[in-house]
C-alpha positions as a Markdown table, in Angstrom:
| # | Residue | x | y | z |
|---|---|---|---|---|
| 1 | Met | 0.0 | 0.0 | 0.0 |
| 2 | Thr | 1.4 | 3.4 | -1.0 |
| 3 | Ala | 2.1 | 5.8 | 1.8 |
| 4 | Pro | 0.1 | 9.0 | 1.7 |
| 5 | Ile | 2.1 | 12.1 | 0.9 |
| 6 | Ala | 2.1 | 15.3 | 3.0 |
| 7 | Leu | 3.7 | 18.6 | 2.1 |
| 8 | Ile | 4.8 | 20.9 | 4.9 |
| 9 | Val | 5.4 | 24.6 | 3.8 |
| 10 | Glu | 6.9 | 26.3 | 6.8 |
| 11 | Asp | 10.0 | 28.5 | 7.2 |
| 12 | Glu | 10.7 | 27.6 | 10.8 |
| 13 | Ala | 12.9 | 24.5 | 10.7 |
| 14 | His | 12.0 | 23.3 | 14.2 |
| 15 | Ile | 8.2 | 23.4 | 13.4 |
| 16 | Arg | 8.8 | 21.5 | 10.2 |
| 17 | Gly | 10.8 | 18.9 | 12.0 |
| 18 | Phe | 8.2 | 18.5 | 14.8 |
| 19 | Val | 5.3 | 18.1 | 12.3 |
| 20 | Arg | 7.4 | 15.9 | 10.0 |
| 21 | Ser | 8.3 | 13.4 | 12.7 |
| 22 | Thr | 4.7 | 13.2 | 13.8 |
| 23 | Leu | 3.4 | 12.5 | 10.3 |
| 24 | Glu | 6.1 | 10.0 | 9.6 |
| 25 | Ala | 5.2 | 8.1 | 12.8 |
| 26 | Glu | 1.7 | 7.8 | 11.4 |
| 27 | Gly | 3.0 | 6.3 | 8.1 |
| 28 | Trp | 3.1 | 9.5 | 5.9 |
| 29 | Lys | 5.8 | 10.3 | 3.3 |
| 30 | Val | 6.7 | 13.9 | 3.9 |
| 31 | Tyr | 8.2 | 16.6 | 1.7 |
| 32 | Glu | 9.1 | 20.1 | 2.9 |
| 33 | Ala | 9.4 | 23.6 | 1.6 |
| 34 | Asp | 10.4 | 26.9 | 3.2 |
| 35 | Ser | 9.1 | 29.6 | 0.8 |
| 36 | Val | 6.2 | 30.5 | -1.4 |
| 37 | Ala | 8.1 | 29.7 | -4.6 |
| 38 | Arg | 9.4 | 26.3 | -3.4 |
| 39 | Gly | 6.0 | 25.4 | -1.8 |
| 40 | Thr | 4.2 | 26.1 | -5.1 |
| 41 | Val | 6.6 | 23.9 | -7.0 |
| 42 | Glu | 6.5 | 21.1 | -4.5 |
| 43 | Ala | 2.7 | 21.1 | -4.5 |
| 44 | Ala | 2.6 | 20.8 | -8.2 |
| 45 | Thr | 5.3 | 18.1 | -8.5 |
| 46 | Arg | 4.7 | 16.0 | -5.5 |
| 47 | Arg | 0.9 | 15.9 | -5.7 |
| 48 | Pro | 0.4 | 15.6 | -2.0 |
| 49 | Asp | -2.6 | 14.2 | -0.2 |
| 50 | Val | -2.5 | 17.1 | 2.3 |
| 51 | Ile | -0.7 | 20.4 | 2.5 |
| 52 | Leu | 0.2 | 21.9 | 5.9 |
| 53 | Leu | 0.8 | 25.6 | 5.3 |
| 54 | Asp | 2.2 | 28.6 | 7.2 |
| 55 | Leu | 1.0 | 32.0 | 6.0 |
| 56 | Gly | 4.1 | 34.1 | 6.8 |
| 57 | Leu | 6.7 | 32.9 | 4.3 |
| 58 | Pro | 9.7 | 34.2 | 2.4 |
| 59 | Gly | 8.7 | 35.5 | -1.0 |
| 60 | Gly | 5.1 | 36.2 | -0.4 |
| 61 | Asp | 2.2 | 35.0 | 1.6 |
| 62 | Gly | 0.8 | 31.5 | 2.1 |
| 63 | Thr | -2.5 | 32.5 | 0.5 |
| 64 | Asp | -0.5 | 32.9 | -2.7 |
| 65 | Ile | 0.1 | 29.1 | -2.6 |
| 66 | Ile | -3.5 | 28.4 | -1.7 |
| 67 | Gln | -4.8 | 30.3 | -4.7 |
| 68 | Ala | -2.2 | 28.7 | -7.0 |
| 69 | Val | -3.0 | 25.2 | -5.9 |
| 70 | Arg | -6.7 | 25.8 | -6.2 |
| 71 | Gly | -6.2 | 26.4 | -9.9 |
| 72 | Trp | -5.5 | 22.7 | -10.4 |
| 73 | Ser | -6.2 | 20.7 | -7.3 |
| 74 | Ala | -8.8 | 20.2 | -4.5 |
| 75 | Val | -6.1 | 18.7 | -2.1 |
| 76 | Pro | -6.9 | 19.4 | 1.5 |
| 77 | Ile | -5.0 | 22.5 | 2.8 |
| 78 | Ile | -4.6 | 23.0 | 6.5 |
| 79 | Val | -3.2 | 26.4 | 7.6 |
| 80 | Leu | -0.8 | 26.4 | 10.6 |
| 81 | Ser | -0.3 | 30.0 | 11.5 |
| 82 | Ala | 0.5 | 32.3 | 14.5 |
| 83 | Arg | -1.9 | 34.8 | 13.0 |
| 84 | Ala | -4.9 | 34.5 | 15.3 |
| 85 | Gly | -7.0 | 37.3 | 14.0 |
| 86 | Glu | -10.4 | 36.5 | 12.5 |
| 87 | Thr | -9.6 | 38.5 | 9.4 |
| 88 | Glu | -6.6 | 36.3 | 8.6 |
| 89 | Lys | -8.6 | 33.2 | 9.2 |
| 90 | Ile | -11.4 | 34.3 | 7.0 |
| 91 | Arg | -9.1 | 35.4 | 4.2 |
| 92 | Ala | -7.3 | 32.0 | 4.2 |
| 93 | Leu | -10.5 | 30.1 | 4.2 |
| 94 | Asp | -12.1 | 32.2 | 1.5 |
| 95 | Cys | -9.0 | 31.7 | -0.6 |
| 96 | Gly | -9.6 | 27.9 | -0.5 |
| 97 | Ala | -8.0 | 26.6 | 2.7 |
| 98 | Asp | -10.0 | 23.7 | 4.3 |
| 99 | Asp | -8.9 | 24.3 | 7.9 |
| 100 | Tyr | -7.0 | 26.6 | 10.1 |
| 101 | Leu | -5.0 | 25.9 | 13.3 |
| 102 | Thr | -3.5 | 28.6 | 15.4 |
| 103 | Lys | 0.1 | 28.2 | 16.7 |
| 104 | Pro | 0.9 | 26.8 | 19.2 |
| 105 | Phe | -1.3 | 23.8 | 18.5 |
| 106 | Gly | -1.6 | 20.4 | 20.1 |
| 107 | Ile | -0.3 | 17.4 | 18.1 |
| 108 | Gly | -3.4 | 15.5 | 18.9 |
| 109 | Glu | -5.6 | 18.2 | 17.4 |
| 110 | Leu | -3.4 | 18.5 | 14.3 |
| 111 | Met | -3.6 | 14.8 | 13.6 |
| 112 | Ala | -7.3 | 14.8 | 14.1 |
| 113 | Arg | -7.7 | 17.5 | 11.5 |
| 114 | Val | -5.4 | 15.7 | 9.1 |
| 115 | Arg | -7.4 | 12.5 | 9.5 |
| 116 | Ala | -10.7 | 14.4 | 9.0 |
| 117 | Ser | -9.3 | 16.0 | 5.8 |
| 118 | Gln | -8.4 | 12.5 | 4.4 |
| 119 | Arg | -11.9 | 11.1 | 5.2 |
| 120 | Lys | -13.4 | 14.1 | 3.3 |
| 121 | Asn | -10.9 | 13.7 | 0.5 |
| 122 | Arg | -11.7 | 10.0 | 0.1 |
| 123 | Ala | -15.4 | 10.6 | 0.1 |
| 124 | Gly | -15.1 | 13.3 | -2.4 |
| 125 | Gly | -12.7 | 11.5 | -4.7 |
| 126 | Ser | -14.4 | 8.1 | -4.8 |
| 127 | Ala | -17.5 | 9.2 | -6.6 |
| 128 | Pro | -19.4 | 12.3 | -7.7 |
| 129 | Ala | -20.9 | 14.2 | -4.8 |
| 130 | Asp | -24.5 | 13.2 | -5.5 |
| 131 | Val | -23.9 | 9.4 | -6.0 |
| 132 | Asp | -24.2 | 8.6 | -2.3 |
| 133 | Thr | -27.6 | 10.2 | -1.8 |
| 134 | Val | -28.1 | 9.2 | 1.8 |
| 135 | Val | -25.9 | 10.7 | 4.5 |
| 136 | Arg | -26.0 | 9.8 | 8.1 |
| 137 | Phe | -24.6 | 11.4 | 11.2 |
| 138 | Gly | -25.7 | 10.5 | 14.7 |
| 139 | Thr | -29.5 | 9.9 | 14.5 |
| 140 | Ile | -29.8 | 12.2 | 11.5 |
| 141 | Glu | -30.4 | 10.7 | 8.1 |
| 142 | Val | -30.4 | 13.0 | 5.0 |
| 143 | Asp | -31.7 | 11.7 | 1.7 |
| 144 | Lys | -30.3 | 14.3 | -0.8 |
| 145 | Ala | -32.1 | 12.9 | -3.8 |
| 146 | Ala | -35.5 | 13.0 | -2.1 |
| 147 | Arg | -34.7 | 16.2 | -0.1 |
| 148 | Leu | -35.8 | 14.4 | 3.1 |
| 149 | Val | -34.4 | 14.7 | 6.6 |
| 150 | Arg | -35.1 | 12.2 | 9.4 |
| 151 | Lys | -34.1 | 12.4 | 13.0 |
| 152 | Ala | -34.4 | 9.0 | 14.9 |
| 153 | Gly | -36.6 | 7.8 | 12.0 |
| 154 | Val | -39.0 | 10.8 | 12.3 |
| 155 | Glu | -39.2 | 13.1 | 9.3 |
| 156 | Val | -38.0 | 16.7 | 10.0 |
| 157 | His | -39.5 | 19.5 | 8.0 |
| 158 | Leu | -37.0 | 22.0 | 6.7 |
| 159 | Thr | -37.8 | 25.2 | 4.8 |
| 160 | Pro | -36.2 | 25.6 | 1.3 |
| 161 | Arg | -33.5 | 27.9 | 2.7 |
| 162 | Glu | -32.7 | 25.6 | 5.7 |
| 163 | Trp | -32.4 | 22.7 | 3.3 |
| 164 | Asn | -30.0 | 24.7 | 1.0 |
| 165 | Leu | -27.9 | 25.7 | 3.9 |
| 166 | Leu | -27.7 | 22.1 | 5.1 |
| 167 | Ala | -26.9 | 20.9 | 1.6 |
| 168 | Val | -23.9 | 23.2 | 1.3 |
| 169 | Leu | -22.5 | 22.1 | 4.7 |
| 170 | Leu | -23.0 | 18.4 | 3.7 |
| 171 | Ala | -21.1 | 19.1 | 0.5 |
| 172 | His | -18.1 | 20.2 | 2.6 |
| 173 | Val | -18.3 | 17.9 | 5.7 |
| 174 | Gly | -15.4 | 18.6 | 8.1 |
| 175 | Arg | -14.4 | 21.9 | 6.4 |
| 176 | Val | -14.9 | 25.3 | 7.9 |
| 177 | Met | -17.3 | 27.4 | 5.7 |
| 178 | Thr | -17.1 | 31.1 | 6.2 |
| 179 | His | -20.2 | 33.3 | 6.6 |
| 180 | Arg | -19.4 | 34.8 | 3.2 |
| 181 | Gln | -19.1 | 31.4 | 1.5 |
| 182 | Leu | -22.4 | 30.2 | 2.9 |
| 183 | Leu | -24.2 | 33.5 | 2.2 |
| 184 | Val | -23.1 | 33.5 | -1.5 |
| 185 | Ala | -23.9 | 29.8 | -2.0 |
| 186 | Val | -27.4 | 30.0 | -0.3 |
| 187 | Trp | -28.6 | 33.6 | -0.7 |
| 188 | Gly | -26.5 | 34.8 | -3.6 |
| 189 | Pro | -23.7 | 37.4 | -4.0 |
| 190 | Ala | -26.0 | 40.3 | -3.0 |
| 191 | Ala | -26.2 | 38.9 | 0.5 |
| 192 | Ala | -22.5 | 38.4 | 1.0 |
| 193 | Glu | -22.3 | 40.8 | 3.9 |
| 194 | Gln | -25.5 | 39.8 | 5.7 |
| 195 | Ser | -23.9 | 37.4 | 8.3 |
| 196 | His | -27.0 | 37.5 | 10.5 |
| 197 | Tyr | -28.8 | 35.3 | 7.9 |
| 198 | Thr | -26.4 | 32.4 | 8.6 |
| 199 | Arg | -26.8 | 32.9 | 12.4 |
| 200 | Ile | -30.6 | 32.8 | 12.2 |
| 201 | Tyr | -30.8 | 29.8 | 9.9 |
| 202 | Met | -28.1 | 27.9 | 11.7 |
| 203 | Gly | -30.0 | 28.4 | 14.9 |
| 204 | Asn | -33.1 | 26.9 | 13.1 |
| 205 | Leu | -31.2 | 23.9 | 11.9 |
| 206 | Arg | -29.8 | 23.3 | 15.4 |
| 207 | Arg | -33.2 | 23.4 | 17.0 |
| 208 | Lys | -34.5 | 20.9 | 14.5 |
| 209 | Leu | -31.5 | 18.5 | 14.3 |
| 210 | Glu | -29.3 | 18.7 | 17.4 |
| 211 | Asp | -30.4 | 17.0 | 20.7 |
| 212 | Asp | -29.2 | 20.0 | 22.6 |
| 213 | Pro | -29.1 | 23.2 | 20.4 |
| 214 | Ala | -27.2 | 25.1 | 23.0 |
| 215 | Gln | -24.4 | 22.5 | 22.9 |
| 216 | Pro | -24.3 | 21.3 | 19.3 |
| 217 | Val | -22.4 | 18.2 | 18.3 |
| 218 | Tyr | -22.6 | 18.3 | 14.5 |
| 219 | Leu | -23.4 | 21.9 | 13.5 |
| 220 | Leu | -20.4 | 23.7 | 15.1 |
| 221 | Thr | -19.5 | 27.4 | 15.2 |
| 222 | Glu | -16.0 | 28.6 | 14.3 |
| 223 | Asn | -16.0 | 31.8 | 16.3 |
| 224 | Ala | -16.3 | 34.9 | 14.1 |
| 225 | Val | -15.4 | 32.9 | 11.0 |
| 226 | Gly | -18.3 | 30.6 | 10.1 |
| 227 | Tyr | -19.6 | 27.0 | 10.6 |
| 228 | Arg | -18.5 | 23.4 | 10.2 |
| 229 | Leu | -20.6 | 20.3 | 9.9 |
| 230 | Val | -18.8 | 17.4 | 11.5 |
| 231 | Gly | -19.7 | 13.7 | 11.3 |
| 232 | Asp | -19.6 | 11.1 | 14.0 |
| 233 | Arg | -16.5 | 11.3 | 16.3 |
| 234 | Gly | -15.5 | 14.7 | 14.8 |
| 235 | Gly | -15.2 | 13.4 | 11.2 |
């Protein structure tokens, strides 16, 4: 069985070494780069299964790599950055990153995010998105073809807008979706700045789908950034 390939783009050698040793212990083949130019070349030539990317890099910004890679690949990109501001997070995610971890981060959380990215990648790469029409998480069952949702076997009525919001989240399970991404997808470009729409409709979905809307398990908030739909066990 071929080992999965990871690319670490990070200019601090001790962080590269720390992340590399962790990935290699989990069976990954790891390549490294320490600049925007080198990272872009390595991403194109190595064809990695995941990219772990710093934003502050020699020769530019990590978002330059994200935008370049998104021109040819949907490979999961996880940002590892000391930039903790919500503006930086939103910018990276809007550029096409799948996830964002703020330094310093725990190795357990990093590997959980990597595993989640691979589950999503396998699901997305094995068949067109709509082939598997029934999706399950917890006691929730969503039949995308029939546009039906059941909770513990009981049908749940969703409004058209609630359904569209859930459908977008289902198409990106495990990925942080910014308010702007959700607004454009569900309400259209004219609503791109109306973030209260997502808060209201996410609240509706939680009341209908979560056992405890105040402590959601599946429909999670990424503070000041957006939302994430996770599967069982954080998948």
